N, C-alpha and C positions, 0 to 999 in steps of 0.2 A: 593334624594326625587324629584319627578317630579310634575310639575304643571298639573292641569287638562287640557284637550284638548291638549295633549302633542305632536301632529303632525299637521302641517299646511303647505300646499304647498307654497313654496317660491313665493311671489308676488301675491298670491291669496287673494281675499277678503273673510273673513271668513263668511260674511253674504249674499254673492251674489252667484249666480249660473251662468249657461250659459257660455257666453264668458270668464268671469273672471275665472270660475271654470275650464274651458278647458285650458286656459293659465296656471293656476297653476298646473294642472295635468301633464303638460309636464315638470315640473321642480322638483328638489329633495324636499322632505318633510323636514321641520325643526322640530327637537325634542327640547323641552324646558325642561331644568332640573334646579331645584333650588338648588344651592350649599350652603354649610356652609361658614362662614367667611374666614378662612384661605385657604380652598380649592379654593375659588373664587379668592382671591388675587394671589394665585399661578397659577391658570388656565389661567388667562388673562395677566400675566406678559409679555409674548412674543407676544401679539397681536399688530398689527400695530396701531390700533386706541385707544389703552389703554390711559387713562389720569387720573390724581390724583382724579378728581371728581367721577370716577367710582371705586375707591378702597374702599373696605369695612373699611379698617383701618383708612382712611381719613374721610369718610362720617359718620361713627358711632361716631366719636368724634366731627366733625363739627356740625352734626344735631342729637344730642343725643335723642331727643324726637320723632324721626321718626322710623317707622318699615322698615327695609331694606330687599328686596328680590332680591338677585343676580341670574339673569336668564341667563344660558348659552344656546345658540342656536347651534345645531349641525345637520348634516345629515350624510349619510352613510360613507362619507369620513372624518369625524371628526368635530371638532368645527369650526364654521364660524363666530361667533360674540357673542355679549352679551349685557346685559343692567342691571345696578344696579338700581332697581326700589325703590324709596323712598315713602312710604306711609304716608301721613299726614291726620290724622282724624281731621276734623273740630269740634269746640266746639258743644256740645249737640248732637253729632252724625249726624249733618246735612248732611254731605257728606264726602267723602274722595278723596284726590288728589293723583294720582299716578304719581310721578315726575320722569323724567329721564334727568339728566344734562349731556350735551355733549355726548349724546348717542341716540339710540343704536350705537355700534361701531363694526367695522370688525376685524377678525383675520388677513385678508390679504387685504389691501387697493388697491392692484394692480389687484385683480382678475377681469376677463372680465365681470362677472356678478355682479359686486359690487352693482350697483343700484338696481337690482332685489332682491338680498339678503337683502339689507337695507329695501326695501319695504316689504319684507316678515316678517322681525322682527317687523316692525311697525304694520303690520296686526296682528301678534301674540299678541302684547301688547294690541291692541284694543279689540281683541276677549276675552283675559283673564280679563283685568281690566275694560274696558268700557262696553262691552256686557254682560259679565257673572256676574261681581261683581259690576256693577253700578257705577263705579268711574269716575272722570274726569282724562283723560290721558294728562299729560303735558310733552312736549318734548322741551328741550332747545338745538337746534342744535349747532355744533361747528362753529367757525369762518371760513370763506373760503376766497380765495384770492381776491374776489370782493364783494361788497355790495349786489349784486344780488345773495344771497345765494341759491344754488340749492337744498340743503336739505330742507330748509324752503319752498321753492316753491313746492317741492313734497308733503310736509305735508299739505300745503294749498289746493293743488289740491285734496288731498285725503278727505278734509272736515274739517281739523283742522282750527281754527280761531286764528289770531294773538293776543297775550295778551301783558302783560307789558314787557318792556325791562329794561336794567340797565341804570342808569342815565348817565354814561359816557361810551358808548359802544365801542369806538375805541380800537382796539387791534393792537399790533405791533409784526410782525413775521419776523425772520431773516433766511436767507439761510445760512446753516452751512457747506455745502459740497464744498465750494471753497477753493483753495490753498491760502496760506498766501498773495501772492501778489495780487491775484484777490480780496480777501476779504478786504484788506486795500484799494484798489482802489474803492471798492463799498461803503465804509463808506462816509457820508457826510464830506465835507472839514473841517469844524470846529471840528467834532468828531475825524477825523484823526489827526488833530493838537494836540488835548488834549492827545490822545493816545500816540503820539510821545514824548510828554512832560513826560508822565508817564515812558516811557522806560529809561529816564535819572534820575529817582528819587530814584534808588536803591531799587526797590521793589521786593519781592519774591512771587511766586505763589505756593500754596500747595493744594493737594487733602486731605480732612479730612476723617476719618473713622467714623462709627456710634457711636463709643465711645467718639467722640469729640463734642457731642451735646451741652454740657455745655459751651464749648468755644464759640460756636456761640451764645448761649442764653445770655451769659454775655454781648456780644457786642450788641445784639438786645435790651436787656432791657435798657442798658445805652443810646442807641440812642432813644428809645421811651421816656425815662424820659427827655432827652435833648429837643426833639422836641415838646413834649406834645400834640401830635395829638391823637385824639381818634382812637383806633385800632379796626377795624371791621374785620380784617383778620382771617384766621383759624389758627393763630399761636399756639393755644392750641392743634392742632392736631399733632405737630411735635414729641412729645414723642412717640405716637402710630405709626407714619410713620417711624421713625428711629429704632423702635423696631421690624419692620417687619423682618422675618427671610430671610436668603439667598434663593435665587430662586424666590423671589417676586420682585415687582417693587419698592423696597426701594430707596428713593432719595439719591443723593450724595451731599456732602458738599465740599465747596472750600473757601480758605482763601488767603488774601494778607497780607504779613507782611512787616514791615519797621524797620530796626535795631532791630530785635528781638521782635517787638511788632505787634500784630494782629491789623490791621487797617480796614479791610473790610472782609466780608464773605457773602456767598450765599448758599442757599439750592435749588437744581435743580432736578426736575423730569426728568429722563433720559431714561425711557422705551418708546417702540413704535417708530414710525417714526417722532414724534413731541416731543421734550424736552420742558419743561416749567419752567420758573422762578417762584419759589414759595415764597421765602422770602430772603430779603437781609438786611445787617446791616453795618454801618460804624461808626468810631469814629471821633473826632474833626479834626484829622490830615488828614483824607482821602481826603477831598476837595482839599487842596492845593497840594497833592501829585497825584491828578487825579487817585486815587486808583480804583474808579468805572470803569473807562475806562480800566485800566489794568486787572481788574478781569474779566470783560465780554469778552475781547479780548481772554484771556486764556481759559475761559469756551468754547467759540465757537470752538477754536482749540481742546480742549479736547473732545468735543462732536463729532467732525469730525473724530478724530483719535481713539476713544474708544467706539463709539456706532453707531447704524445704523440710528440715527436720521438724517432726511433731513432738518428739520426746528427747530427753537428755538423761542418758544412763550414767549414774554416778558410781556404779560398781558396788563393791562391798566394804567391809569394815575390818576384816581379819580379827574380829572380836574386840576391838577397841571401843569402849563405851562412849568416849569423847567424839569419835567419828560417827557413831550411831546417832548421837544427839544432833550433831551438825547436819548430817545428811537427811535424817528424818524431819528436821525443822525446815530444811529447804524443800522437801517434797510437800510438806504441809497438807493442804486439802486439794491440791491440784497435781496429781500424779499418783504413783502407787509404790507400795513396798511388797515384794513377793519373793519366794524362795527360787533360786536357780535349781532346776530339776536335776536328778542324777543322770548319769550316762545310761543309755539304753543299748543293750547288746543283743546281736542276732548272729547265729552261726548254723549253717547246714551241716558242717563237719563236726562231729563230736570231739575230735582232736582240737580243732580251733576253739570250740567252746570251753573245753577243759583247761587248756593252757592259757587262753586269753583271760578267763576268769581268775586263775591263779596268779597271773601277772598283775592284774588290778589289785588283788588282795595284798600282794607283796608290796606293791608301790604305796598303797594306803598305810600299811604297817610301818614302812620306812618313813613316811611323811609324819605320822604320829610320833615316832621315835625322835626324829629331827626336831619337831616342834617342842617336845618335852625337854629335850636338852637345851634349846635356845631359851625357853621359859625359865629354866633353872639358872642359866648363865646370867640372864637379865636381872633376875631377882638377887643374885649374889652381887652383881655390880651396884644395884641400888643400895644394898646393905653396906657395902664398902664405902659408897659416897657419903652415907649418913654417919659412918664411924669417925 
């Protein structure tokens, strides 16, 4: 099934002529095709820029109230990229937001015309969702090695406006292509110290199959009960992710054992050129055993030896200083720490712009209120435990 206006010159502005039209006419035309759920997840599994946020299996579970439109972009030489567009209809039909998280993304990140193709995909999204269908187009770019995010800058230059960002935007990204000696040397000194301690603890590392999800979830649920932190992660998506068939970007699971007991586990998105830490869990014994250090050291080596990943995205910290120390130490001198940019918004319709902006502001306020209530609750629980 194809979307309307199914051909657009790469890099051309759909609403302009003259110089922009001439520039676009010299480049291949993009065809836009709307795929079904499984066909989409299979089609993008080998794309360099694929990420879990762009999987139908993930987004349909994480955001069940939204309409998903998986758009594949191609030209005469085949697919060049894609975008999973999530449509959120605001109450009373006031407006609709067309959100793309960590996209659009490229099939080949190394192609010499990568920026031009990215611009072309953005133009196609504007033409379809903003110009034709009167929606606000919201794009959340991926993190880049510096806080001067080039993709965000390109969107702002195109007329997008910066919107809300996440409360704790710092992201931690590790280089996984180094050999063992170079990777060890790149860790921060204290991180390396704890890792070497773990080598002497009698730990084992195992790759788990999709049929071992329950093994991970038992560990995760026990950890959640122990820590009693509110869980706003997408952990409810793991059943759908691990049920993805062969040939799609199904995550991998890894475990650390000690004397026959599973003490730590992780679920890792391994497709594309950037692997991503999705979920992790440990038991009470893991801290003294330094099992987390041992787990990630072996995941990095596994990614290097078994995938084409260049980078390993550890995600954020939600403001926890201990997590910052752990993740920044793992990045060390080979990788980067940078802020996830805010959402960028574009609307042709004043109605969509107004109500879309108000919706984001209301959601941000609700999130801040929720976080304040949870912080007060946790502080009260700590006082009661000390009493």
